[in-house]
N, C-alpha and C positions, 0 to 999 in steps of 0.2 A: 722699344715699342710695346704697347700693351697686347697681350694675348687674350682675346675676349672669350674664345671658345670654352675652355675648361672652367672658367670662373662662374658661369651661370649654371644654376641647378637645373636638373631635368624638368622639374615641376615648373620652374620659371619659363623654360623654353616652350613647354607644352601650352602654357597659358598665354604665350605671346607677351609676357611681362617684360619689364625693362630693367635697366641697371643703373648704378652710379658708382663713381670711383673718386678717391681723393688722393692727390699727389701734391706734396708741398703745400703751396698756397692756393692750389686749384682744386676744384671738386666738380662733380657731375652727378645730377639726378635726373631721372626720366620718368615719363608717365605715358600710358597707352590709351588708345581709342580707335574707333573704326574709320575716322576721317582720313583722306589721303593728304590733307594739308599737314605740314610740319611746322611747329612753333617752338622757337628756342629763345630763352631769356639768358643773357649774360650779365651777371652782377659784378660790377667793378668795385670791389670793397676797398674802402680807404679814402674815397673822394677824389675822382679824376679832376684834374685842372682842365676844364673844357676849353678855355681860351688858349691853351697850348696845343691841345689835340686838334681843335678847329679854330685856327687863328683868324680873327677879324682884322686882317691887315689893312682893309680899306677904311676902317674907322680912323678919322684924323687924330683922335686922342690916344690911339692904341700904343704906338711906339714909345711915347714919353711915359705913359702909365706903366708899361710892362718892363721897360729898361732892358736888362740883360736877358730876360725871358723871351723877348721878341726875336723871332727868327727872321732871316732875310726873306724878301718877297719872292714870288714865283720867278723862276728863271735864273736867279742868283745861286751861287755855290751854297749848298746847304739850305736852300730856300724851301718854303712850304710848297705843297702840291696844289695847284690852283683848283678852285671849286666855282669858277664862274666870274671872277673879277673882284670879289669883296672878301670872301673867306678862302682859307687855304688849309689843307690837311698837313699835319706834322709829317716830315719826310720819312719817318719810320713806318708810316701807314701806307706803304706802296700797294699791298694787295687790296686794301679798302679803296684806294684811289682808282685802281683798275676796275673794281666793281662799280664805282661811281661812274666811270667813263662808259661802262656797259649798261648803265641805267638800272643797276641792281643795288645801289646804296644811297641812303637818304640821311645825311647828317642833320641833326636837330639841335638848335642852339637856344640859349636863354631859357632852358627848361629846368624846373625844380619841383620837388615835392610840395605838398600843401602845408607841410610843417616848417618851422623855422628853428629847429634844434641844430646846434653845432656839435652834438655828441654823436660819435660814430654809432654807438649801440642803439640809442633812441632813434636816430635817423634811419638806420638799416631796418629796425623793427617796423617803423611807419611805412617805409618803402615796400617792405615785403608783405605787410598786412593789408595795405591798400585802403586803410580806413582812417577816420578822424580820431581814432583812439587805438591804443595798442591792443591787439587781439592775439589769441593763441593759434589762429589759423591764418593762412596766406591767400592772397587774391588768386594766385595761379591754381591752388587746390580747389578753390570755389569755381574757377573757370573750367577745370577738368571735370568737376561734378556736373556742370551744365552741358558737357559734351556727351554724345552718345557713346557708350562703351559696348564692346562686343559681349554677347551673352556669356555669363560665367567668368568673365575676366575681372581680375582686380584692375583698378584704373592706374595704379602707380606702384612702382617698386623703387625703394631707395637703398642703394648699396653703399655702405660706409657706416660711420658711427652715428650719424644723424642726418636727417633731411633738412635742407634749408627751410626756414620759416615760410617762405613763399609757397612751398609745396606741402606744408602740413595742414591738416584740417579734417573735415568730415568725409571727404572722398577717400575711399579705401587706399591705403598705402602699405605695401608689404616690404619689410626690411630684410636685408641680407648683407653679410659682410664676410670677406675672406678671413682666414685664420689670422693673418698678420695684421688685421685691423682690431685685434683684441683691445678691450677697454683698459686703459692704464689703472693701476691700483689707486684707490680713493685717496690714500695718504700722499700721493704725488702732488695732487692739487693743493693740499694743505701745506706741503713743504714749499711749493712755489710761491704761494701767497705769503707764507711766513718770511721767506728771505727777501721778498719784495715790498713788504708792508711799510718800510720806512721811506721808500721812494715816493715822493709826492705825485709823480706822474704814473709810473708803472704800477705801483701798489693798488690804488683805487681802480684803475682800468682793468687789471688782472682779476681782482676780486669781483668786479661787476660783470666781467665777461664770463667767468666761471659760473656765477650765480644765474645769469640770464640766458646764456647761449650755449653753455657746455663747450665742447671742443670746437664747435663751429665758429666761435669767436676768434680762433687762431687764423681763420681765413682772411681776417681784416688786413693782416700784413703790414703793420705800421713800420717795420724796420726796413733796412736797405735791401735791394734785390739780392737774392741768393743765387749765384750762378749754377749751383747744383740743380736748381729747379727751373732753369730757363726754359726747358722744353716740356715741362709738365702740362701746361695748358694746351700746347699743340697736340700732345699725345691724347689728352682727354677729349679735345674737340674732334680729332680724327675718329676716336672711338665712338663719340656721340653720332657723328655722321654715318658711320657704318651701321649702327643700330637703328637710327632713324630711317635709313635707306631701305632696310629690309621690308618686304611686303607685309609681313605680319609683325613688324617691330613697333616700337613706341612712336608716339606722335608729338610728344611734348618733352622738352629737356630744359634743365637749368644748369648752366655752367657758371662757376665762380672763379675769379682771378683776383687776388689781393695784391697789396704792395703799392697802392696809389696815394698814400699819405706822405706827400713830398714836401715836408717842412724845410728840408735842407738839400742843397746840391741838386736842385730840380732838373736842370738842363740835362745832366748826365743820366740821372736815375729815370727820368720820364722817357728818354729815348729808348732805354732798355725795356721798360715796361710796355711801351706802345709797340715795340717790335714783337714782343711775346704775344701781345693781343693780336696783332696783325697776322703773324704766322699761324696762330690758332684759328683765326677766322678763315684764312686761306685753306688750312687743312680741313676745316669743316665743310667748306664748299666743295673741295675735291672729293672727299670721302662720301658725300651725299650723292654724287653722280647725277643721274637724271632726276632724282628727287629734289634737287636744288630748286627746280622750277616750281615746286609746290611749297617752298620753305620761306618763312619769315623769321628773321633774327632781330631781337631788340636788345641793345646793350645800354644799361642804365647804371647810375652810381647814386650814392645816398645824398650828396650835395656837391656843389662846386667848391672853388677855392677863391681866396682873396684876389682882387684885381691887381694889387701892387705886390711887388717882390718884398720879402722880409729881410731881416739882417743876416740870415744864413743862406741867402740865395735860393730860397724856396717860397712857398705860399702856405697860408694857414687856412683853417676851415672857413668856407664861404657859403654862398647860397645857390645862385643859378649856375648852370654849366651846360655841358653837351651830352647828347645821347645819340645813338645810331640805330637806324632801321635798315636792314639789308636782307637780300635774298632774291631768288629768281622770281618770286611772286610780288616783288616790291616795285612801285613806281618811283624809281630813284633818278639819279642824275641831276639832282637839284638840292638846295639847302632849305630846310624848313626853319624859318626864324622870323619872329616879330622883333627885330633887333632894337633894344632899348637905348643903345648908344653908351659911350664911355666918357663923354665930356662932363664939364662942371655941372653938378646937381643931378647927374644921371645914375650914379651908383646907388645901390641899395645900402642904406646906413653909411654912406660915404666910404664903403670898403669893398662891396661885392658887385658882381654883375647882377643886374636887377632881373627877376624872373618875369617872363611874359607868357609862359605856357606851363600849366599843371601837368606833371608827368602822368597823372591818371587820365587826362584827356588823350594823351598819346597811346597809353595802354588800352584804353577803351576803344579807340579807333582801330588798333591792331587786332583786338579780339573780334570786333564787329566785322571789319573788312576781310580778315583772313580766315577766321574760324566761324563766322556767321552767327555770333552770339547776339541775341535780341536785346532791345533796351531793357526788358524786364530782367533778363539774365545778368546784364551789366550792372543793374542796380543792386543785385545780390552779391556780385563779385566785388564791387567797390561801394560798400554801404556808406550812406551819408554824402554821396557825391552827386546828388541830383542836379546841382547847378553847374556841374562840369560837363561840357559838351564834347563828345568824342571828336577827335581829328579825323576828317574825311579824306579820302583819296590816297590812302597809303598803298593801295594795290591797283 
């Protein structure tokens, strides 16, 4: 378990600043402000298969389309957890289902970014910048800039080797890292690229990741789940909750969990990944305590996955998928979906779940409903999104 006390500098504590940590494929960054509302974004790096996390078992075309990826219906052994008669949560998401039953969780389906890239790096950059073009700043940094800060306070502190793009930008961000987070020698990256350059998949991906994202690209987690890091996200989520719960603590957090790129053996791998996510969300709720009632959490991924299973019992890069909105401040207990259907002629490019909701509409609604950002502020947070109407009624 993380020991938060001695890791924060005295100056950080006096300023009411925040912190971030990185463990394995998970990381945490936080920002401060004077509002009592807490806002948490969870980035699911690697592209979550939304139709496995939130299974549309009521769609007549679902079972045949998904084949071995289709889980039993509610009530059967190993079946999905019912969400009202049409959708069901993966059985690994027991905590999330309990929040749904308590009216604190809102699964969102057929949601996608405004982009149509199937590249992890490009899609993550677009998701985090929140714009129609790639920017050097993130939408959450711009949102923090629109929030009122306590006099004399820096608005954000990132602890670790780098802040996620979502939290980078003009709003002040102070960086800090423990000694054991020392930057690796520069030639290490060159050696890694050198030994991988002949690999047609790993070589270009590694080079592009080092060039564009530095070490944060490792959070994408394209490989198989690593048991050594099974509890990293849970530990970071619990740490985030304790910091957010403090009266003078941060009010905005970004958590990252990778490993969602399930090209092979998806049934087994996704069950492990979803359990880690679920345990982390449960730990976040518990550690927030009474502050949970002032909290909204939004979990998003860069894109969905293909509707059909591939030859290695997995799925490939797709388009629309699922997101989650949860917290004590959320009007949950329902599924938000303009469901496009899975029958003949319904799939996007005859391979993906068709998008019916722009993720920026969801994020705009969250910032407006929960943090009170005005239409003018939202236009600055998400430039070029004038035609995207915020989702109403999230709180």
